[in-house]
N, C-alpha and C positions, 0 to 999 in steps of 0.2 A: 385555493388560488383561483381568482376570477380571470386572470389573463395568462393562459398557458401558451408559451411559444413552442411550436412544433413544426419545423419545416424540413428537417433532415430525415431522409428516408433512403431505402435501398439496402444493400448488403455488402459488407466487407469493403474492398477498395472501390466498390461501385456506389458508395454513399454519395448522395447529392442533395442539393437544396435549391428550391426556386427563389430563395432569398439570397443565399451566399453562393452566387454562380461563379465567381471568379477565384475561389479559393477552395482547397481541400477542406472537408468538413468532418466533424465528429459529433456524436449525440449531445455532448455537453455544450455545443453551440446553442442548443435549445435548453428549456427546462427539462432535466432528465433525472432518472433514478439510478443510483450506482450501488453495486454490491462488491465488497472486497472480502476475500477469503484467503487466509494463509494456513493451510492444514499443517505445514511443516513447523510452524511457530519459530521461524528462524530469521524473519525479515526478508527472506528470499523465496522465490517460487510461489508468489501469491498471484492471484488473478483478480482482475477488475472487470465487471460487466456493466456497460452503459446502455440505457434504454430510454427513449423518449416516448411521447404520446402517440407518435405515428408508427412506432415499432409494433409489428405483429410478434416480434420476439427480439431478443438481444441481437442487434444488427452489427455490433462492433464490440470487440473484446480487447481491452487495454490490459496488457499483462506485464509482469515483471520477469526479466531474464537475469541469470547470474552474471552475464557479461563475460568479459575476457578472463578465462580461467577462474571464474567465480570470485574475482577480487573487487568488482566495481559495484558500489551501492547505487540505489536509485538516484537520479539526478537531483541536485540541490546541495546546499551547504558548500558550494564551490567545487563539488565533485563533477565528474563527467557522467553522461547518461549511459545506461546499459546499451549493449549492442543493438537491441531491438526494443524500443520503447512502445511502438505500436505494431503489434503482430496480428492485427485483425482477429481471426478465430483460430489461430494456432500458435504454439509456443514450444520452446526447447527443440527447435529444428534447425539450429545453426543459420537462421536467417533465410532458409530456402522454402519455397512453396508457401509464402505468407498467406495467400488467399487461395482456397481450393476451387472457387467458382462452382459450388454445388456438387462437387464430386470428391470423394475421398482419395487423395493422392499423396498424403504425407507419410505413408508407411508407418514407421514406428513412432512418429512424433505425436504430440498431444493436440487434439482438436475438439472444439465444442460445436460441431456442426448441428444446425437446427434439425429437429425431428420433422420429417415429412411423411405423412400417413402412407402414401403410395410408394415410398422409396426406402424407408428404414423401419426397423422393428420398433415396438412401442415403448422401449426403455430409454429413448434419447431425451433430448431437451424439449420442454414444452413451455409456452408462456401465452398469456392473454392480456389484452389491455381493454379497459372500459373508459370511455370518455363521457363526461357529464357536463352540465352547465357550469358547475363550480370547480371542476378539476378532472383528474383522471386517476385510475387505479391500475395496478399491474400485479399479475400473479405469475410466478416462475417455478418450474420444477427442474432442478438440476439432477442429472445422473451422478451418482456417487463415484463410480469407477468407470474408467475408459473400457472400450471393447474394440474389436476389429472394425466395428461399424460406426462408432461414435466416440467422442471424448467424454471426460467426466471431470469432476473436481479433483480426483486423484488419478494420476497417470502411472501406469505400471509396466510399460515396456522396459527393457534393459537399459535404454538410453534416457532414463528418467532424470539423470543428473542430480539426484539427491545424494550428497556425499556422505551422509551420516546415518541414514536409516532407510529401510525399504518402504515403499508406498503402502504395502499391505499393513505395516505396523501403525499407520496413521488412520486406518479405518476404524470407525466406532465399533463394528462387530468384533474387532480384535481387542477391544478394551480401551481404545483411545477416548478419553473423557472430554478433552477440550481441543478446539481450534481457535485461532484468532480470526475475528470477523467484525465488520462494521458496515454501515449503510450511510448514504448521503444523497442529497438532492443538490443539483446545480440550479440555482434560482436567479432569475434575471429581474431587472427593473420592469415595472408595468408596461413601459413603452416598447419593450423588446419585442413583444408579439406583434407590434404594428410596423416593424421595420420592413422596408421594401428593398428590392434589388437595387434600386437607384440609391437608397441610403447607404448600402454596404459598399458602394463604390467610393465612399468618402470616409475613410477610417478616422480622420481627424474630427469629423462631425460626431461620430459615435463616441470617440474618446472624450470630447467636450461634454456630451450628455452624461456620460458616466461620472466625470469629475464633478458635475453639478449635483448628482445624486449623493456622492460622497461628502461634498461640502455641506449639503442640507442635512444629512444624517449627523455629521459632526456638530453642526450648529444646534440641532434639536436634541441629540442624545449624548453628545460628547465623543462619539466614535462611529465608525461605519464598518459594516461587514463586507461591503462591496469592494471589488478591486478591478482594476483594468489589467486584463491579461494580454500583454503585448507580445507574448511569445509565439503567437500564431500569425498566419499570413494576413489576418485582419483582427483588430482588437475585439475582445469579448468583455462584457461587463456583467459580472455575476458574483455570487458567493456560494459557498458550500454549507448547506444546513446539514450538519453531520451528527451521528449518534456518538461521536467521540469528542473529547476536548482536543482541539487542534493545536493548542499551545501558541507560542508566539509566531510560529511559521505560517499559521493559517493554511496548512497544506495537508492533503489527505494521505499522501503516500508515506506514512510513517507507521508501518505495521506494528511496531512495538508499542504503539499507543492505541491499537485496536481494542475492542472489547473481547470478551471470551465467549465463545459459543460452546455450551455444555451439552453433551449427549447423555441422556439418562432415561431409564424406564419411568413410566408414570408413577410407579410405586417406589422409586428410588429416592432417597433423601438428597437434598441439594448438597453438592460437594464444594468444599472450599479449595481453591487452587493454591497449593503451597508454592507454586512457581511465580506467582504474581509479584511478590516483593522483589525477587531477583531481577525480573524483567524491568520493573519500574526503576530500580537503582541503576542497572546497566544502561538503560536508555538515557538517564540523566548524565552518567559518566561519559557516554559517547558524545552527547551534545556539548558537554563542557570541554572535552578533549579537543574536538574539532574547533571550537571557538578559541580555545587557548592557542592552538596551532596558528589560527588566523590573526591573533593579536600578540600577546606576550611571547609566545613561542616562536613567532616569525618563521613558521615552516616546520617546527619540531613539536613532538608530543612530550608529555611529562609522566614520570613514574610516581610522582609525589601527589597524593590525594590533596594535600594542603594547597597546592597550586590551583586546584579546581574549586576550592571552597571560597569563592569570591563572586560578588555580583558582576565583576568584570568578565568572568568566564562562564558563570552560571546564573542566568536571568530569564525572566519570562519571554524576553525577545528572542531567545534561542531555545524555547521550550524546556527550560531548566528551572529548578527552584532550590536555591542554595540552602535555605533553612531546612527544607525537607531532606536534602542530601546530608546535611550535618546530623540531623536526627536519626537518619538511617544507620549511622555509624554505631549507634547504641544497640543495634539488633543484628547486624551482619558484619562479616569480615571482608574488607575490600583489598585486593592486591592488583597492582598495575605493573605490567612489564613493558617498558619502552626505553629506547636509547635516548636519554636526555640530551637535548641539544643537537641531535643528529637530524639533518634535513634531507637526507637521501636514503634510498633503500629500494626494496623490491615490491613495495606495496603501492596502492593508489596514491597519487599526489594531489592534494587539495590545493585550490587556488588561494593565494594570499595577496590581497590588494597591494600593488606596488612592488611585490617581491617575486612571485612566480605564478604561472598559469597552471591549470589542472591538467592531469595526464593519467592514463590508465596504469602507468608504472612510474618508478623513480622516486617515490615518496617513502617516508619512514613508516614503521609499523608500531602498533601497540595492541596489547591484549589485556583486558580487565577481567578479573575473576571476583565473583561474589560467592561466599560460602556461609551457610548457617545450618543449624541442627533442628530437625523436626522430631516430635515424639508421637508415638501411636496414641490415638484417642482412647483406644480400648485398654492398652497395656502401657502405662507410662514409662516402664523400664525399657521398652523397645524404642530406639531412636536411630536416626540416620543422619549422616552428614551429607548435605547436598552441595554441589559445586556447579556454578553457571559461568558462562564466559561470553564476551563480546569483543570482536576485533575492530580494527580501524575501518574495515569494509562493512561494518554493521551486521556481520554475520553472528547471530546468537546461537548458543547451544545450551541444552539443559538435560538433566537426567530424565530417564523414562519413569518418573514417579507416578503413582496412582493408576498404573495400567492393570487391567484385569484381563488376561488372555481369554479369548472367547472362541466362538466358532470360526472355522476357516472362512476366509474372505471369498465371496461368490465370484 
């Protein structure tokens, strides 16, 4: 990149920019690098770290919370947002103490406070950036576990809010072989680095420039990755260069589409994740069910897999592939439990154009199950039946297969 935009600097809710003076800012207002990690492999409790070329370290942490009673998925698809979509450098704290202003005050809650040589022990978070004529490079060291002095990728107080497993069980030392993880860059048009404070006072001007970029891309290539993000106080014009396939949504916050981060010794063979197939199928079913609710279901889910096997409910526009889903039926058993035709209930209510608005409760529920049998590579007679599930709140669960209990977690 020959034109790197980097104006946002500061820490936590003190983030500021000499270009974006009249609006709250985030690192992705510039060209930034983003790390997404979900150790729970559940679509919940994942963290995102955003860093730009001015950062001496990750200055802002965008995180996922379970929301009200763990029923609310990440915003999008007509759902409502979590309780706290921007929690700076702390999460799972009931919305209190969102920014600690360089002192640890969150008590038992999770925080990824930066490591400071004169104030904290040497096992905290470290990062470094290097700027060159042609771009910038970033190096990060994350602490694996939290401690009384700093946070980590795994949080282990009693208030961890993981409803189905202990944090210790997710640690690689205990045998956890996989996490979900991905990376991305928020990249802007070449003129973005030349914006001035005077320009940002005219959002319609920025919007027009972005629309010109999109039209030119479509003329030249037939499509454009750029989008005008109008959800902010000022419009941003960028696209995500991601290590994952974003599907039709072009949206990063889909953990069930993240890649797999595998932990292994250098002498260990590469393991194949037997859970991947179930995750892939359940992600497709979730997308199809929500789209069915918004269209043919008019506010209700369906228990009939045949209702979902149509391009009207499963298409690339909603990150689904009907032919692949049909093919999956040859390899797995799919069961869906839903009250057909029921439009009310105790679960999250999705928005349906012209019918209903979204809400944290009041909507119907569904749970999809995927089961299949795996055989031991060494002893073909040894086999196990695996069952996975996904709810209307996009909460996935899976058996603890492939675990090798190891040393106690430090």
